[in-house]
C-alpha positions as CSV (number, residue, x, y, z in Angstrom):
1,M,-8.0,16.0,6.2
2,T,-7.5,12.4,5.0
3,L,-5.2,12.1,2.0
4,K,-6.7,10.1,-0.9
5,L,-4.6,7.9,-3.1
6,H,-6.1,6.8,-6.3
7,C,-4.4,3.5,-7.0
8,F,-4.7,-0.2,-7.8
9,G,-3.0,-3.2,-6.3
10,E,-1.3,-4.4,-9.4
11,S,0.6,-1.1,-9.8
12,G,4.1,-1.0,-8.5
13,N,4.2,2.7,-8.8
14,S,1.0,3.0,-6.8
15,Y,2.6,0.7,-4.2
16,K,5.5,3.1,-3.8
17,A,3.1,5.9,-2.9
18,A,0.9,3.7,-0.7
19,L,3.9,2.3,1.2
20,A,5.3,5.8,1.7
21,L,2.0,6.9,3.1
22,E,1.6,3.9,5.4
23,L,5.1,4.2,6.8
24,S,4.8,8.0,7.3
25,G,1.9,7.6,9.7
26,L,-0.2,10.2,7.8
27,E,-4.0,9.6,7.6
28,W,-4.9,8.3,4.2
29,E,-7.2,6.0,2.3
30,P,-7.0,4.2,-1.1
31,V,-9.4,5.0,-3.9
32,F,-9.6,2.1,-6.3
33,V,-8.8,2.8,-10.0
34,D,-10.1,0.0,-12.2
35,F,-7.2,0.3,-14.5
36,F,-7.9,-3.0,-16.3
37,G,-11.5,-1.9,-16.8
38,G,-10.4,1.3,-18.5
39,A,-11.0,3.7,-15.6
40,A,-7.8,5.6,-16.0
41,R,-8.8,6.5,-19.6
42,S,-12.2,7.8,-18.6
43,D,-13.2,11.4,-18.8
44,E,-13.9,11.4,-15.1
45,F,-10.4,10.3,-14.1
46,R,-8.7,12.5,-16.7
47,A,-10.4,15.5,-15.2
48,L,-8.4,14.6,-12.0
49,N,-5.2,13.6,-13.8
50,P,-4.9,14.5,-17.5
51,M,-1.9,12.1,-17.7
52,G,-4.4,9.3,-17.2
53,E,-2.1,7.4,-14.8
54,A,-2.2,6.0,-11.3
55,P,-1.1,6.8,-8.6
56,L,-2.7,10.1,-8.0
57,L,-2.6,11.8,-4.6
58,V,-5.4,14.2,-3.7
59,D,-4.9,16.4,-0.7
60,G,-7.8,18.9,-0.6
61,D,-7.4,21.0,-3.7
62,K,-4.0,19.6,-4.5
63,K,-3.7,16.8,-7.1
64,I,-0.3,15.2,-7.4
65,S,0.8,12.5,-9.8
66,Q,4.0,10.6,-10.5
67,S,5.2,8.3,-7.7
68,G,8.5,10.1,-7.0
69,V,6.7,13.5,-6.7
70,I,4.1,12.0,-4.4
71,Q,6.8,10.5,-2.3
72,Q,8.5,13.9,-2.0
73,Y,5.2,15.5,-1.1
74,I,4.7,13.0,1.7
75,T,8.2,13.7,2.9
76,D,7.5,17.5,2.9
77,V,4.2,17.0,4.9
78,S,5.4,14.3,7.3
79,G,9.1,15.1,7.6
80,K,9.9,11.4,7.0
81,H,12.0,9.5,4.5
82,G,13.9,12.4,3.1
83,G,17.1,11.6,4.9
84,P,19.4,14.3,6.3
85,P,19.8,17.5,4.2
86,E,23.2,16.5,3.0
87,D,21.8,13.3,1.4
88,K,18.9,15.1,-0.4
89,Y,20.5,14.7,-3.9
90,E,21.7,11.2,-3.3
91,V,18.2,10.1,-2.4
92,L,16.9,11.9,-5.5
93,R,19.6,10.2,-7.7
94,W,18.4,6.8,-6.7
95,V,14.7,7.6,-7.1
96,L,15.4,8.8,-10.7
97,W,17.7,5.8,-11.3
98,D,14.9,3.5,-10.2
99,N,12.3,5.2,-12.3
100,H,14.4,4.9,-15.4
101,K,16.4,1.7,-15.0
102,L,14.6,-0.5,-12.5
103,S,10.9,0.1,-12.1
104,S,10.2,1.0,-15.7
105,M,11.7,-2.3,-16.8
106,C,10.1,-4.3,-14.0
107,G,6.7,-2.9,-14.7
108,V,6.7,-3.4,-18.5
109,T,8.2,-6.9,-18.2
110,R,5.8,-8.0,-15.5
111,F,2.9,-6.7,-17.6
112,L,4.0,-8.5,-20.7
113,M,4.6,-11.8,-18.8
114,N,1.4,-11.8,-16.7
115,F,-1.3,-9.5,-17.9
116,L,-1.3,-10.2,-21.7
117,P,-2.8,-13.4,-23.2
118,E,0.0,-16.0,-23.5
119,E,-0.1,-16.0,-27.3
120,K,0.4,-12.2,-27.4
121,R,3.5,-12.1,-25.1
122,P,6.5,-10.9,-27.2
123,Q,9.3,-13.3,-26.1
124,E,12.1,-11.3,-27.7
125,V,11.1,-8.1,-26.0
126,I,10.7,-9.9,-22.6
127,A,14.2,-11.4,-23.0
128,F,15.7,-8.0,-23.9
129,N,14.0,-6.4,-20.9
130,Q,15.2,-9.1,-18.6
131,G,18.8,-8.5,-19.7
132,R,18.4,-4.9,-18.8
133,L,16.9,-5.8,-15.5
134,K,19.8,-8.1,-14.7
135,A,22.2,-5.2,-15.2
136,A,20.0,-3.1,-12.8
137,Y,19.9,-5.8,-10.2
138,S,23.6,-6.0,-10.3
139,V,24.1,-2.3,-9.7
140,L,21.7,-2.3,-6.8
141,D,23.0,-5.5,-5.2
142,A,26.6,-4.3,-5.4
143,H,25.6,-0.9,-3.9
144,L,23.9,-2.7,-1.0
145,A,27.0,-4.8,0.0
146,G,27.7,-3.8,3.6
147,R,24.7,-1.4,3.7
148,D,21.3,-1.8,5.4
149,W,19.7,1.0,3.3
150,I,20.4,2.6,-0.1
151,V,21.3,6.0,1.4
152,G,22.4,6.8,4.9
153,D,21.4,5.0,8.1
154,G,17.7,4.7,7.7
155,V,14.9,4.1,5.2
156,T,14.4,6.9,2.6
157,N,12.5,7.5,-0.5
158,A,15.3,5.8,-2.4
159,D,14.4,2.5,-0.7
160,I,10.7,3.0,-1.0
161,S,11.1,3.7,-4.7
162,C,13.5,0.9,-5.6
163,C,11.6,-1.8,-3.7
164,G,8.3,-1.0,-5.5
165,Y,8.1,-3.9,-7.8
166,L,10.3,-6.4,-6.0
167,Y,7.6,-7.7,-3.6
168,Y,5.1,-8.8,-6.3
169,P,4.5,-12.5,-6.6
170,E,4.1,-12.6,-10.3
171,P,7.2,-13.8,-12.2
172,F,9.1,-11.3,-14.3
173,G,12.7,-12.5,-14.0
174,F,13.5,-11.5,-10.4
175,E,14.5,-14.2,-7.8
176,R,15.4,-12.7,-4.4
177,A,17.7,-15.6,-3.6
178,A,19.9,-14.8,-6.5
179,W,20.7,-11.4,-5.1
180,P,21.7,-11.8,-1.5
181,N,22.2,-8.1,-0.7
182,I,18.9,-7.1,-2.3
183,D,17.2,-10.0,-0.4
184,R,18.6,-8.8,2.9
185,W,17.6,-5.2,2.2
186,L,14.0,-6.2,1.2
187,S,13.8,-8.1,4.6
188,N,14.9,-4.9,6.3
189,I,12.0,-3.0,4.7
190,Q,9.6,-5.8,5.6
191,G,10.7,-5.4,9.2
192,L,9.6,-1.8,9.4
193,E,6.5,-1.0,11.4
194,G,3.6,-0.6,9.1
195,W,5.0,-2.5,6.1
196,K,2.4,-4.4,4.1
197,A,2.7,-6.3,0.8
198,P,1.1,-4.6,-2.3
199,Y,-2.1,-6.6,-2.4
200,D,-2.6,-6.1,1.4
201,L,-2.2,-2.4,1.1
202,M,-4.3,-1.4,-1.9
203,P,-7.5,-2.7,-3.5
204,G,-7.3,-4.7,-6.7
205,S,-5.4,-7.9,-7.6
206,P,-5.3,-10.5,-10.3
207,A,-7.5,-12.7,-8.2
208,D,-10.3,-10.2,-8.5
209,R,-10.4,-10.8,-12.3
210,A,-9.9,-14.6,-12.2
């Protein structure tokens, strides 16, 4: 049975799930969620996911939301990206760190800077968020010194989670060249068979609304 991922291209959290699916080799297809048109708040979508969020993975009768949980489900089904058993909790530690410290700040800051009308962009909030992001980039860059992957000797959900927002072209205060270890690590991920950029992997992009 083909897995269905309800997602949209602008969503970094959707990208984490879509990239995990693509790299896993499982059969899947994207289902576009018109987030900016209010689809995630519709009664139809909330019947699938009462949280009203994308991504949402549907596998037969199973409906799974939250990117980190979807990634773990893909690992359980495919046997990929979990790392060796002894690294299980280290992978989880980085997924949770990303969700709290990195992706959450990237997502909010990118939204405020690119998807709100210019006159409504709260500059003080953006500056505060960018300060928190700089601290997160510093942690990740230092950890990646001398490492090809965040945990162990190969790509895991830790990598797929932490990279989620860092491939987007819209500005939000991240410059790859300023963080050489992160830059090298992102190139490692891009070199994986099956890697695709967010707007090439999922339907929906800012160009569609231009």
